[in-house]
C-alpha positions as CSV (number, residue, x, y, z in Angstrom):
1,X,-0.2,0.2,0.1
2,X,1.6,3.6,-1.2
3,X,1.7,5.8,1.9
4,X,1.1,9.8,0.5
5,X,3.6,12.9,1.9
6,X,2.7,14.1,4.7
7,X,2.3,17.9,4.7
8,X,6.0,18.4,5.9
9,X,7.1,16.4,2.9
10,X,4.9,18.3,0.6
11,X,6.1,21.8,1.8
12,X,9.5,20.2,1.0
13,X,9.2,18.9,-2.0
14,X,7.5,21.9,-3.4
15,X,10.0,24.2,-1.8
16,X,12.9,22.1,-3.9
17,X,10.8,22.5,-7.3
18,X,10.5,26.5,-6.4
19,X,14.3,26.4,-6.5
20,X,14.6,24.4,-9.1
21,X,12.3,26.8,-11.3
22,X,13.7,29.6,-10.1
23,X,16.8,28.8,-10.7
24,X,16.0,28.0,-14.0
25,X,14.2,31.4,-14.4
26,X,17.4,33.1,-13.5
27,X,19.9,30.8,-15.9
28,X,17.7,31.8,-18.3
29,X,17.7,35.2,-17.7
30,X,21.4,35.1,-17.1
31,X,21.9,33.3,-20.9
32,X,19.6,35.6,-22.4
33,X,21.4,38.7,-21.3
34,X,24.9,37.5,-21.9
35,X,23.7,36.5,-25.6
36,X,22.4,40.1,-26.3
37,X,26.2,40.9,-24.8
38,X,28.2,38.8,-27.1
39,X,25.4,39.7,-29.6
40,X,26.3,43.3,-29.1
41,X,29.8,43.1,-29.4
42,X,29.7,41.2,-32.5
43,X,27.9,43.7,-34.2
44,X,30.4,46.6,-32.8
45,X,33.3,44.8,-33.7
46,X,32.3,44.1,-37.7
47,X,31.2,47.5,-37.9
48,X,34.3,49.1,-36.1
49,X,36.2,46.5,-38.5
50,X,34.7,48.3,-41.5
51,X,35.6,51.8,-40.0
52,X,39.0,51.0,-39.1
53,X,39.7,49.9,-43.0
54,X,38.5,52.5,-44.8
55,X,40.8,54.9,-42.2
56,X,43.9,52.5,-43.0
57,X,43.6,53.0,-46.4
58,X,43.7,57.1,-45.9
59,X,46.3,56.8,-43.5
60,X,48.3,54.7,-46.2
61,X,47.9,57.4,-48.8
62,X,49.2,60.8,-46.3
63,X,51.4,62.8,-47.9
64,X,53.5,61.7,-51.1
65,X,56.6,62.9,-52.6
66,X,57.4,66.3,-51.2
67,X,54.3,66.6,-49.3
68,X,55.8,65.1,-45.9
69,X,53.4,63.5,-43.2
70,X,54.0,66.1,-41.0
71,X,52.8,68.2,-43.8
72,X,49.5,66.5,-44.2
73,X,48.0,65.6,-40.4
74,X,46.3,67.9,-38.9
75,X,44.7,67.2,-35.4
76,X,42.1,68.7,-33.2
77,X,42.6,67.3,-29.9
78,X,39.0,67.4,-27.7
79,X,38.3,70.1,-30.5
80,X,36.0,72.7,-30.8
81,X,32.8,73.7,-32.2
82,X,33.8,74.7,-35.4
83,X,32.3,75.4,-39.0
84,X,30.5,73.7,-40.2
85,X,31.2,70.6,-37.8
86,X,28.7,70.2,-35.1
87,X,30.3,69.9,-31.6
88,X,32.7,67.5,-30.6
89,X,31.8,66.9,-26.6
90,X,35.0,65.7,-26.2
91,X,36.2,63.8,-29.3
92,X,38.5,64.5,-31.8
93,X,38.8,65.9,-35.7
94,X,41.4,65.0,-38.1
95,X,42.2,66.8,-41.5
96,X,44.5,64.7,-43.8
97,X,46.0,65.5,-47.1
98,X,47.2,63.2,-49.4
99,X,49.5,64.7,-53.0
100,X,48.2,64.8,-56.5
101,X,50.1,62.8,-58.2
102,X,48.8,63.6,-61.7
103,X,49.8,67.5,-61.1
104,X,53.9,68.4,-60.9
105,X,55.4,70.3,-58.3
106,X,55.6,74.0,-59.0
107,X,58.7,76.1,-58.2
108,X,57.9,79.1,-56.2
109,X,60.5,82.1,-57.5
110,X,59.1,85.1,-55.5
111,X,55.6,85.7,-53.4
112,X,54.7,89.1,-52.7
113,X,52.0,90.7,-50.1
114,X,48.5,89.9,-50.4
115,X,48.7,86.1,-50.8
116,X,50.2,85.7,-54.5
117,X,53.0,83.0,-55.3
118,X,54.9,83.9,-58.8
119,X,56.3,81.5,-61.0
120,X,58.5,81.6,-64.1
121,X,55.9,82.3,-67.0
122,X,57.8,79.7,-68.9
123,X,59.1,76.6,-66.7
124,X,56.0,77.1,-64.3
125,X,53.3,77.5,-67.2
126,X,51.4,74.4,-66.1
127,X,51.4,75.9,-62.0
128,X,49.1,79.0,-63.5
129,X,46.7,76.5,-65.9
130,X,43.3,76.0,-64.3
131,X,44.6,72.2,-63.7
132,X,45.8,74.3,-60.2
133,X,42.3,76.4,-60.2
134,X,40.3,76.0,-57.1
135,X,42.5,73.5,-55.3
136,X,44.6,72.7,-52.3
137,X,48.0,73.3,-51.9
138,X,50.7,72.3,-50.1
139,X,53.7,75.1,-49.9
140,X,56.9,73.7,-48.3
141,X,60.9,74.5,-47.7
142,X,63.6,73.9,-45.5
143,X,61.8,74.0,-41.9
144,X,58.4,75.5,-43.1
145,X,54.8,74.4,-44.7
146,X,51.4,75.5,-45.0
147,X,48.2,74.2,-46.8
148,X,46.3,77.2,-48.8
149,X,43.3,77.2,-51.4
150,X,44.0,78.5,-54.8
151,X,41.4,81.1,-55.3
152,X,42.7,82.8,-58.8
153,X,45.1,82.2,-61.7
154,X,46.9,85.2,-63.1
155,X,48.8,83.9,-66.4
156,X,49.9,86.4,-69.5
157,X,53.4,86.1,-71.5
158,X,55.2,87.8,-69.2
159,X,53.7,86.8,-65.4
160,X,52.4,83.3,-64.0
161,X,51.0,83.8,-60.4
162,X,48.5,82.6,-58.3
163,X,46.7,83.9,-55.0
164,X,46.0,81.7,-52.0
165,X,43.7,81.7,-49.1
166,X,43.2,79.5,-46.0
167,X,41.8,75.9,-47.3
168,X,40.4,73.2,-45.5
169,X,43.5,72.4,-43.6
170,X,45.2,75.5,-42.5
171,X,44.9,74.8,-39.2
172,X,48.0,72.9,-39.6
173,X,49.9,76.8,-40.5
174,X,50.1,77.3,-37.1
175,X,52.9,74.7,-36.6
176,X,55.3,76.2,-39.1
177,X,54.8,79.4,-41.1
178,X,57.6,81.4,-42.2
179,X,57.3,85.2,-40.1
180,X,56.1,86.6,-43.5
181,X,54.1,85.4,-46.5
182,X,57.1,86.7,-49.1
183,X,59.5,83.8,-47.5
184,X,57.4,81.4,-49.7
185,X,59.8,82.6,-52.5
186,X,62.2,79.5,-53.7
187,X,59.4,77.1,-52.1
188,X,57.7,73.7,-53.6
189,X,54.0,73.8,-54.2
190,X,52.3,70.3,-54.7
191,X,47.9,70.3,-55.1
192,X,46.5,67.8,-52.8
193,X,43.7,66.8,-51.6
194,X,42.3,66.9,-48.2
195,X,39.5,65.6,-45.8
196,X,38.6,66.1,-42.7
197,X,37.3,63.2,-40.0
198,X,35.1,63.8,-37.6
199,X,32.5,62.4,-35.4
200,X,28.2,63.5,-35.1
201,X,28.2,62.7,-31.5
202,X,24.5,63.1,-31.7
203,X,23.2,60.9,-34.1
204,X,26.9,59.2,-33.6
205,X,27.7,59.1,-37.2
206,X,31.6,58.8,-38.2
207,X,32.1,61.0,-41.2
208,X,34.4,62.9,-44.1
209,X,34.3,65.8,-45.3
210,X,36.0,67.0,-48.6
211,X,35.6,70.8,-49.3
212,X,35.3,70.8,-52.9
213,X,35.1,74.9,-53.2
214,X,36.5,76.0,-49.9
215,X,33.1,77.5,-48.7
216,X,33.1,75.9,-45.1
217,X,29.7,74.6,-45.8
218,X,29.0,71.6,-45.9
219,X,28.0,71.5,-49.6
220,X,25.5,68.0,-51.2
221,X,28.4,65.5,-52.7
222,X,30.8,66.6,-50.0
223,X,30.6,65.1,-47.0
224,X,30.4,60.5,-47.1
225,X,29.2,58.5,-43.9
226,X,32.1,56.4,-42.5
227,X,30.6,54.5,-39.5
228,X,27.1,54.2,-37.6
229,X,27.1,53.9,-33.9
230,X,30.5,55.4,-33.1
231,X,30.5,57.0,-29.4
232,X,33.6,58.5,-29.6
233,X,36.6,59.2,-31.6
234,X,39.8,59.6,-30.9
235,X,43.3,60.2,-32.3
236,X,47.1,59.6,-31.5
237,X,50.1,60.8,-32.8
238,X,53.2,58.4,-33.1
239,X,56.8,60.1,-33.3
240,X,60.4,58.3,-33.5
241,X,62.1,60.7,-31.7
242,X,64.0,59.0,-28.4
243,X,65.7,57.2,-29.7
244,X,65.2,57.8,-33.4
245,X,65.6,54.1,-33.7
246,X,62.4,53.5,-36.6
247,X,60.1,52.4,-33.5
248,X,57.4,54.4,-32.1
249,X,57.3,53.3,-28.4
250,X,53.7,52.9,-26.7
251,X,53.6,52.2,-23.1
252,X,50.0,54.2,-22.5
253,X,51.4,56.8,-20.0
254,X,53.2,59.9,-21.0
255,X,56.6,58.2,-21.0
256,X,56.0,56.9,-24.3
257,X,56.2,58.2,-27.9
258,X,52.5,58.7,-28.3
259,X,50.9,62.0,-28.6
260,X,47.1,62.3,-27.4
261,X,47.1,58.5,-25.6
262,X,47.2,59.9,-22.2
263,X,46.4,63.2,-20.1
264,X,49.3,64.5,-18.1
265,X,51.5,67.4,-17.8
266,X,54.1,65.9,-20.2
267,X,52.0,64.7,-22.7
268,X,53.0,67.6,-25.1
269,X,55.9,68.1,-28.0
270,X,59.2,69.4,-26.5
271,X,58.1,68.8,-22.7
272,X,61.2,67.7,-20.5
273,X,60.6,64.5,-18.6
274,X,58.0,63.0,-20.7
275,X,58.7,60.6,-23.9
276,X,58.0,63.3,-26.5
277,X,60.9,65.6,-24.7
278,X,63.2,65.6,-27.7
279,X,60.6,65.4,-30.5
280,X,59.1,67.7,-33.1
281,X,57.3,68.0,-36.0
282,X,59.3,66.6,-38.6
283,X,60.0,63.4,-36.5
284,X,56.1,62.2,-37.1
285,X,56.3,58.7,-38.3
286,X,53.0,56.9,-37.6
287,X,48.9,57.7,-36.9
288,X,46.3,55.7,-34.8
289,X,42.8,56.1,-34.8
290,X,40.7,55.1,-31.5
291,X,37.0,53.7,-31.9
292,X,34.4,53.6,-29.3
293,X,31.1,51.7,-30.9
294,X,27.8,51.1,-29.3
295,X,26.0,48.1,-29.5
296,X,22.1,47.1,-28.8
297,X,21.9,45.6,-25.2
298,X,22.1,46.7,-21.6
299,X,23.8,49.9,-20.8
300,X,27.6,50.2,-19.8
301,X,30.7,53.0,-19.8
302,X,33.9,53.1,-21.3
303,X,36.8,55.7,-21.5
304,X,39.0,55.7,-25.3
305,X,42.9,56.7,-24.4
306,X,42.3,60.4,-23.7
307,X,39.1,61.0,-24.4
308,X,35.7,61.6,-21.4
309,X,34.0,58.6,-19.5
310,X,31.0,57.6,-22.4
311,X,27.9,55.9,-20.8
312,X,24.7,54.8,-22.3
313,X,21.4,53.0,-20.9
314,X,21.2,50.9,-23.9
315,X,24.5,50.5,-25.5
316,X,27.1,47.9,-24.7
317,X,30.3,50.4,-25.5
318,X,33.4,48.5,-27.3
319,X,36.4,50.2,-28.0
320,X,39.9,49.3,-30.2
321,X,42.6,51.2,-31.9
322,X,44.3,51.1,-35.3
323,X,47.7,52.2,-35.7
324,X,49.1,52.9,-38.7
325,X,52.9,54.0,-39.6
326,X,52.9,56.6,-42.7
327,X,53.9,54.3,-46.0
328,X,56.8,56.9,-46.1
329,X,57.8,56.7,-42.8
330,X,60.9,55.0,-44.0
331,X,62.0,57.6,-46.0
332,X,62.8,60.0,-43.5
333,X,65.0,58.1,-40.5
């Protein structure tokens, strides 16, 4: 004869079943959460890899010929609001230039007050043709470099000159312009292609802008989406200076040879005690792109290089840094 469970035994059995049930529910919740996080991380990494590939190609095209990398890269660290770009909110902005090898290098015979560059009317005739009109240029000579935009060309049998104004990459001009514009006599001139990479921290879009008409307005066909769900964009620059051995040391501190990868009083070129104490602009050999991407999952927080803490209640934030030596770096060692 089968005896039924006592009240106490029934309660104990029910308790065990409930514990198992709740444990299973907790496990399922945990599994779903982790699976969602892993899916978000995977999606973010795939998105970032496509952006990294795009930026790697762009970095490999920086400079060229007499246009050295330090003449072709302008980083706005923790950038300020600047027309026509949105507020940075702690992110960076970078403008990069590559030489147009379809056009020859021109040589300035003299420069006159009023931002006019003069060329030999015979040897420099191509420099005064429409091929150089409405184009950005790099002007360089020993110890000096700057970026301008050609807004007028004057060419007669006896004269050959161009008038220049500040262009998309002219923020770099504060680095090494000569004391007077007339000092550009004897300089070389190369036509370049210039693009600015920036993050819209509201839409979380990483975009690239090329100001074809130099009007500081994002006109149709001048702006392109590179990546979506990007929550931070940071730039670092690598200098080979201490010692000059072909290697950019990286310790993630102000004692290494990367600029903008750390926040500290010695994180600057030429500051005693830091890894860049003996570095100058011409020691530039590499660039790094820091990306923070968000995937749909329970929220999270993250920091990237010397950028601010980013938090989102609905996104799992993932970071990655792509560092590239400029293709022409070996030429300058």
